[in-house]
N, C-alpha and C positions, 0 to 999 in steps of 0.2 A: 448577679445582675441577668437579666436574659440576653439571650444572642441579637435580635433585633432591636432591644434598645438598646445594644453595646453596636451594634452596625450602625442604628441612628445616627448618636452622638458618633460615631467616624466619619461617616459621610459628613455632618454637620462642617465637623473640622476640617477635615476634606479642602468642605467646597471657602471657605472661609483664607486657608491658605493658597487657592489658588484664586481668587480675585484675588486678591494683594499683590502675588506676581505678574497676576495680569497686568493690575498697571505700572508697575519693576517694565515688564516687557515692552508695553507701548511707549514708553520713552525711551528703550534703548537704542533703534534705529537710526530715532529718530532727533538726539541728543543732539549731534556736533550739528545738523543741520538749522536744526530751534536753535539752538544754540550762536551760529552767525548770524541767524535772521534778530532778534533780540542785539544781537553785539553791534550791527551795522545801525541797528536804529539809534542804540543811544551814539554813534561815531566814536567807537574804541577803535583803539588800533587791529586791523587784520591779524598780525604778527602773536598777540594776546586770544586767538579765541581758544586756540586747545587748551592753554593755563586756563582758561574757562571749563573748559568740556573737564578737565583731571579734577579740577578743583569742585564742579557743582558736584560731579560721579562722590568725592570722598566726602563732602562736608554730611552728607546723605547718611553713610553710616560712623561719623564722626559723633551724632548725635544721638544715635543709634547705642553707640559704643558706653555715651555718659548715663543710659539714663537702663539699658538693658538687665540689667542687674535688679534696680530698682525695684522696674515691672516684676521679674522672679520673687523678689519677696514678698511681693505684694499680692501673688500670682498666690503662694503658702498658705499667705495669712488670710487669705478673702475668698480664694476660690479663682479658680479657674478663666471663667464667665465673663465675669463685670474686666476683668483687663481687657479681654481681645474685643470686650465692648465698646472700649475707650480705645484700643488702636482703631476697630472700624470707624469710628470715628473721625481720628487724628486721619485717617488715609482718604475720606471721602474730602474734608476738606483739602489736604495734600491735591489730590486732583482737582477741587476746584479753580483755586490760586494759584494749578499751576495750567491749567487753559486757561485763564483769565488773565495771565502774565503779559507785562507789557514793553515790561524791561527785565535787565540783568539781576536786577534787585529781588524785584518781586518772585522772581526763579528760584534763588537762593534762599529769601523767608520760603517758602513754600518744601524747598528741598529741606532745611533747616527743619521744619514746623512738622513731616513726614516722617523725618529721622526720628523727634520725641516719641511719638505715639505711634506707628510703626512696628517699633522696637522691639513692645509685645507681642505679636501678632504670633509669629513663628517661633520661637524659644514656646514663650507660653502652651498654645498650641501640641507642640511637640510632647508636654510635661503632663497634659491633658490625656494624650495618646498614650505617654507611658503610663499614666494614671491604673489607665482602663486596662492594659494589655496584660498577659502574661510577661514573663520573663522569656519564655523559651520563642515567645511568636515578637517580641519585641526589633530582630533586626527587619523583618517582613513589616510591621509594622510603620518601623518608622522608613520603609523603602517607600512606600505606597505616598506618605510623605511627602520622600522626594521625586513622584509623580504626578503630586498636585502641585508641589512648586514649578514641578519643569513643563510641567503643560499650560502656567501660566506664560513662561517665556517662550514654550513653543504660539499661542494663540495672538500672546500680547504685538508683538511684531506683526504681524500680518494683519491684526484688526487694526492697531496705531498705521500704518502704510497704505489700506487700504481706505481708513475713515478722513486720514486728514489730507488723500487726494481726490475726498467727494468732490464735486461738482455744482457746493454749496454756494451760492455767490452770496454771502449772507457777513457784513460788517456792521455791528454791533457795540457804542460804547458807553460805558455804569461807571462816568464815574472818573478812574482809573484803571476800571476793567475796560478791556476786552476783548470783543467777542466777534473769532473770524473760523476760518476752517480748520486750520489749524489748531481749534479748542474742542473739535467734536470730540478726538478720539479717550478726550482725557476727560468729557464733561459725559462719555458714554460711562465713560469707567467709575465717572466720582454714581451715576446712577445706582448700577449694579450694586457698586459698596453699598448701596443704603437700602437695598434687596435682599441681600445677605444680612445686611445689619440688621433687619426687621423678620428673618425666618430664625435667627442665630438667639433674637433676643427674646421671639417665643416658643420657640421650640426643646433649646439646649440648657439640660439641668445645668446646674453652677455645679462643680465634682470639687469641695471642701478639700483637704485637709482635718485630720482627723485628731496629731499632734498639736497643741500648742502653739503661736508664734512663739520663736523665742531670740533675743538679739545677741547671745553671747558669742563672743567671736568664733570663729571657724577655727578647727585645731591645724595646728601649724602641722603634722604629722598627713592629714588631709591635704593641705598648700602644697607639701611639700614633694607628696608620692610624685613615684620620679613615672608610675604608667598614666596616671595620668596629665604630667606635664608631656609627656611624648604622645597620647591624645591633642593635647591642645595645640601642641607646634605642629601637630601635621592638618589640623583646622587649619592654623594661620595661615600655612603654605599653599595648603585647597586655597581659601576663599584668596589668599594673595593674588594665586597665579589667575585665576580664573576672572575678577576681577578686571586684573590690568590686561587681560586677553577682551575682555567684554570692551573694556574702554579704547583700545589704542586699537581692535579689529573697526570699528566705525569710526575712526578716523584714519587707521593705515585703509579700510577699502573706499572709503572717500576719496585721498589723497593719490594712493601707490594706484589701487584698482580699478580706480576708475568707476565706482559703486556707485548707484542710488540707492536711496531707502531703501527700497521694495527690495532688492537683491543686497542688501548687509539685515534686512530684514529675516529674507531667507537663513544664511547662515545662521542666525537666532534659531530659527528655529528646528533647524537640522541638529541643532549641538540640544534643542529641550527638545526635541522627540526621541534621539538618541534614549538621553537619560533615562524621560520618565518609562520608555520600553524596557531596559534594560535592566532597570533600580529593582522593582520587583521581580525579574529572572534571576539574577546573580543572588537577592536576598533567599528566592525563594529554593533555587537549585546551584548556588556556587559554593555553599560548604558541602556537597554530597561530592565535588573535586576537590576543592580545598578550604582551606580555616578562613574565615574571616580576616586574621591579620597575613592572609599570605595575598588573600584578594587586595589589600590594601597595597603592598607592597609590586604588585603586578599593576592596579593602578596606577603609582604614583610613577611605576617604570614607563610606561603606555603615554601618561600624561605630560613625564618630559620629556621622552622622545619625542612626538610629534611637533609638542612647541616651536624645539628646535630642528625641525622639517620646513614645519609651516612658511617660514621667509622664501626659499629655494621653490614655491610653486605661486606659477603668477597667474594659471591658465584656472577660470572655474570651477570648471568642474574639480580640478586638485586641491584648490582652495577648498572648496565643499567636502573633498574627499578627509582632507587631513581635522575641517571642523568636528566629522563625526570620530575619526578617532580618541580627537580630542576626549570626548563627550563620554567616548569609551571608558576611559582612563578613571575621568571623575567620577563614571557608576557605578564605577569598582570599591572606590574608595569611601564615595560620600556617605550613605547610608549603616558603614559598617562602624563608621568612627561616628555617627551622630546614637547610635545602638550600643557600642563600650559607653557613652558616657553615661546616656540614662538608667544604665546598669549599675552604674559605683555606687549607689547608695539611694534604696527604698525609701529615706527619708526625706531627702533634698532632692529630689529630683529638680522641680521646678529650680532653684536654684544653680545645681549644676550645668541646666543647659543653659540656664544665660549665662554662666561665667563661658561656658562656648563658644556661646552666640558673643558675647564682649570679644572673644580673641579674633572671631572669625570677620569683628567691627573691623577692628585696629587692619588686619587684613582686607579691606575692603578699605579703610581709607590711605594706607601707604601704595598698593597695586597701579589704584588711578594714579599716584603722587608719580613713581618713579616709570610706570608706562609715557606717560607725558616728555616725560626730561628724556627719556631715552630716545623715543622716536623722533627726536629735534634733531640726533644724531644717527639716523638713516634708518632704515620700515622697519630692515629686521633686527634691530638691538634687541627690540621689549622680550621677540619673542626668546631670541636664543638664551639670552640671558632666568628670563624666566623659569626656560626646561632646564637648565646647569643647577639653580639651584633647587629646584625640583627631585633633581637624581641625586646633588650633594644632602639634601635631607634625607631621601630614602637610603643613603648609605650611615648615615647619623643614627637614623630612628630604628634599626635593623633588630640591629643588640637588642634594642630596649623592651622592643614589644615581645622579649620574652619572657618582659617580667609582668605576675600578676599583681592588682590590686588587691588588697586584704586591709578590710575595713572593719 
């Protein structure tokens, strides 16, 4: 494959990742306020608002978990492109349903539908990148995947906060659908998704696996590999604490810090910016200073320490500073984990990354639930508990990181 063609493919994949995460980022700072508005409209008990915030956050990765391995296997059989296209179609429909929602029920339907279809995009896109990248460059390309994802989280909250506050006094009902100024950011995201869908459909070449698809069972040696289990455990913990933090910070910022949606969005923007800038830096130059395993260990230490310290700062500047430190830890861990999983097997990259994505989804399901439950007992509980879990996990897995996976 010529260099120009490879770069074009990489750009298209990164573009699809960016747009999907942009849609995710648009909802992040507005979900507590959006849920509160719909809950009050449905005359629900105000004490249950945080419960619905946690459930709405968790139900999306729950359906991702149920379908991600299915999409991974289909991509190994039919190629990556058609599966990515299916995910983009589902993403567009999810954004439209969210923007037109008039009740919590409709919002739940949108999240479930989106979880089913968007579960294909990130793991299959990463599998595509892995397919066209040499092993020695795998960590770097996975870091750029992280940049695309983080960039969506950078601009999403900003766009969501800005567009939801636009002075457009429009209000229109179409049956059970309702259009108002809160619909604008989601309609914008849907239109952007449609543009990317057209571009991907026309210009991205399918990446079909050359080996014949087989339904034979995965070998028990693969399933029981200690090295792979360690990677999955680390992936679970990182996604657990990241999603817990995202959910709780929105509530904590609104209730404890008296932040508005724009101030909460700034926090997410800072987190995404640091991740986007530092992931390729660590991937490119990090191994000149320390190994990928040492980077993972250091990242866990930084992440756990920042979470424990976070609730002890109430000043806006210090709160944002702790978010930056938290993001630095994540930037050290994420690309190295994804690269390690992609290098386990050349024959089943899509399946392996999908299994990791399933593990991530479990963390994304449990994180918001535990976070919302803990915050009811005090604003600092979720952060301290999450930090302790990260540090405890680091102590448990460091000896096992010495293992080498052998196919």
